[in-house]
N, C-alpha and C positions, 0 to 999 in steps of 0.2 A: 630649434627656436623658430617661431612664427614672426619673421621680421616685419611683415606688413602689419600685423596686429600690434607689434611694439611701436611702430611709427604712429599708427592711428591712436593708440593710447596716449602717446606723447602729445599729439595734436589735440585730443579731447581734453587733456589736462590744461593745455594752454587756453582753450576756449572757456573752460570753467573759471580760470583765473583772470579772464578778460585780457589776455596777452596775444590772442590770435589776430594776425593782420589780414585785412581784406583790402583789395585794390579796386578802385573805381576806374573803369575804362573810359579814357578821355581822348578826343581828337582835337588837337589845337587847330585854330583857324588862322592861317596866314593873313595878316593885314587887319585882324580884328582882335588883337590882344586887349584884354585878357579873357576873351570869350573862347569857349570850346564846346564841342558836341559830346554830350554824355551818352554813351551807349549802355542803356539799361540792361540788366540781366534778362528782362522779358522780351528783348529784341527791339524795343522802341528806342527812340532818341529824343534828346532835349538839349537845347542850347543853354549853357550855364556860364556863370562868371567864376573864374578860378582865383580865389582870394589867397590861396596858400602857395602860389608859385614862387620859386627861388629866382625866376627871371625878373628881378626887381625893376629893371628899366625897360623891359620889353625888347632888349637887344637881340633876342633870339629870332626876331622878325624884322630887324632893321634892314632896309634895302642894301646898305653897304656890305653888311655881313653876308647876306644872301647872295649878292652878286659875286663877292670874293670866293664863296664856296662853289658856285656854279663854274666860275672861271678855272678854279683849281681842279675840279673834276674833269673839265674838258682838257686841261693841260696834262694832268698826272694820273687820271683814273681814280678809282674808288679807294683802294687800299694803300698801305704804307710800304708794302713790299718786304717787310721783315722787322727785326729789332734794330734799334739805333746802332748797335755794335756791328751789325753785319751789312744790311742793305737798306735800312729804314730811316736814315737821316736825310731830310729833304731841305731844300732852300726855304720852304715855309717854316720849318722848325727853327732854323737858324735866325730868320728874320723875327719870328715871334719872341724868341729868347732875348734877342737884342732889345726889342721894344719893352719887354717886361723888366729887364735889368735897368733900363732908363727910367721906367715908371717909378721904381723904388730907389733910384740913385745908387744902384749897386754895380759892381764890376761885371757880374755874370748872372745868368739864370739858367734853369734846367726845367724842361717841360715833361710832365708825366700824363698818364691817361686819366687821372682824376686827382682831386685834392686829397682824398683819403690815401691814395697811394703815395702822393708826394710827402705827406707827413710820415707814413710808415717807412718809406725809403730813407728820408733824410735823417730822422731821429734814430732809426735803426742802425744806420751807417755811422753817424757821428759818434754815438755812444760806444760803438764797437771799435772804431779806428783810434780814438783817444784812449791811451792806456789808463786803467783804473779810474775811468770817468764816473762822475756822480751827476745825475740829472735831477733837477728840482722842478716838479710839475705842479701846476695849479690844480686844486681839488676838482674843479669843474671843467678841466680840459676835455676836448672831444675824444671820442673813442679811437680815432685814427692816431692821435698823439700818444694815447695810452698804449696802444698796440705797438707803435714804433719804439717806445721806450722799453717795453717788455722784450721786444725782439732784439734790442741792442745788447742785452745782458748786463748793462751798466747798473750800478746800485742806484736806486731811485728814492727820492724823498718827496713827500707830498705836502705842500704848504696850503693852509686854509685859504679859501677863495679870496683873491685880491688882498690878502693879509701880508703886507710888506714886512712888518715886524717879525711875523712868524718865519717868513722866508729868510730874513737876516739871521735869526736864531739858528735855523737849520744849517745854513751855510757856514756859520761860525763853529758848528759842532764837528766839522771834519778837518782833515789835514789841509792846511792852506795851499799846499803844493799840488793837490790833486786837480786834474782838469774838471771843469764844472760847466754845466749848461742849465740855463733857466728857460723852461718851456712854458709859454702861456699864450692866451688869445687876446685880441684887442676887443672885439665885440662877442659876448657870450650869447649864443642864439636862444637858449632856453629862457633866460631871465632878461636879456636885452641890456645887461649892464656892461660897463666899459672898464678895462683894466687901467690902473694907475701906471702907465708905461714909464713915465719919467722916473718915478720913485723906484720901480723895479730895476730900471737901468742903473740907478744910483747904487743899489745894493749889489747888483751884478758886478759893476765896476769896482766896488769896494773889495770884493772877494775874487776878482780876476776871472770872472765867468763869461762864457759866450751867452748871447741871448737869442732865443728862437721864438719869433712872434708869428702866430697864425692870424692872418688878416682875411680869412675866407669870407666872413660876413660883412667885411668893410670895404674891400677893394671895389672901386667903381662908384661907391656911394659917398665916400668922405675924402677930404683933401682937395687941394687946388686942382690937381689933375686926376683925381680918382685913385690915388695911391693908398688910401685907407686912413685909419685913425693916426698912425705914426706920421704920415705926411701932414695931416691936418694940424697936428700938434708940433710940427717941426722937429720930429725925433727919429726920422728914418735913418739918419747917419749913426745913431747910437745902437741900432739893432744889428747883430751879427748876421742873422738870417731872417728874411721875411718870406713867408709862405702864403700862397693864395690859390684861388680857383678861377677857372674860366667858365664855370657852369652856372654861376649865379648872376651877379650884376652884368657880366660880359655875355651871358646868354648862350654860350655854346657848350663846350665840354673840355675837360682836362684840368690839370693842376700844375703848380710850379713852385720852385724855391728860387730865391735870389740871394746873392751874397758875394763874398770875396772869391776871386778866381780859383785859388787853391782849394778852398773849402768846397765849392761847387764841383770842381774837378774830382775831388775825393769821392763825393757822392756818385758822380757819373761813373767812376771807375770801379766802385765797390758795391753799389746797391743792387741786390738780387732782383728786386721787383722792378728795376729799371732795365737791367741787363737782359733778363730772360723773358721779356714780354714785347709783343709787337707794338711798334710806336704809334702815336696818334696819327690818324689819317691826315694826309696833306690838306685836304679840303677843310677839315676841322681846324687845323692850325691857321689856315688862311682866313677862315671866318672869324676866329678868335682875334687874330691880328687886326683885321678891319674893325672889329668891335672895340678893342682896346683903344685904337687910334681915334675912333669916333667919340668914345666916352671921354678921353683925355681932352679932346678939342672942344667939347660942348658941356661945360659945367652946368648949364641951365637945366639939363636933364635931371641931375641929382638934386639941384635946388628945388625943382618941381616935386620930385619924389619926397623930399624932406618936408615940404609945405603940405603935401597931401597927408603925410603921416601925422603931422601936428593937427591938422583939421580933424582927421579921424579920431585921434586921441582925445581931443577936446570935446 
């Protein structure tokens, strides 16, 4: 078999279907957010405005975050030194996890290398650890949540997007004694709509289920201290697990889950994608910690962002 030809045929078909991805080479300019230098294919450059960045508040260039990262590199060097289970847990990881747990009003938190991995690890582990578990997933959930549920091997039920009545019907259809998890997002990035968190929690409580809320597109932007939609609506205490990212509004890199100590410890002890991968670099954890603290202490940043969004929309 001509493997090169097979791969090229596959790529040609993607191009015909309009599914082939191209990347624009950009060089972000420190201190000039959201400007960047576009490196054109012809070798020329042009200064552009990046409207599609996930760095919603420009925290990736905040002086506090940058200083914390420089200090951590000077103190600890570049790498983490290994996996968290062997030699890669640092004081920066511990401090960041304590801050994130406090942000969401939870007992504990666990940091991962990305938000995608945190969903994969947490849902994949919880569905596997709980015997005969059933997971109820919103139809519009992110790919990382879908993959985590698949990886768990648990029986899955998909309820229509934000349809609480359909969720109730599905949960009522199984043995009440089975462990159950309701997995959903707060802000859905494709349509920009928001989940009816309180009503979903009501149904979950009715059926004795855990709740798993993905706040990736909300942390830093909503709530009194940037804890997300659940904090804004006074519902953080009703969620079993709150998952988030450090790579969007907090402007750095990484993901995390927060929740009860025993639940978080079970994920730490059993998640393959946590156990077998090198941990987040200390300087990234330090930068994320500084960013989270800055965002929590300065709500005016998210107020300005929300105002700008309203102006653009109008």
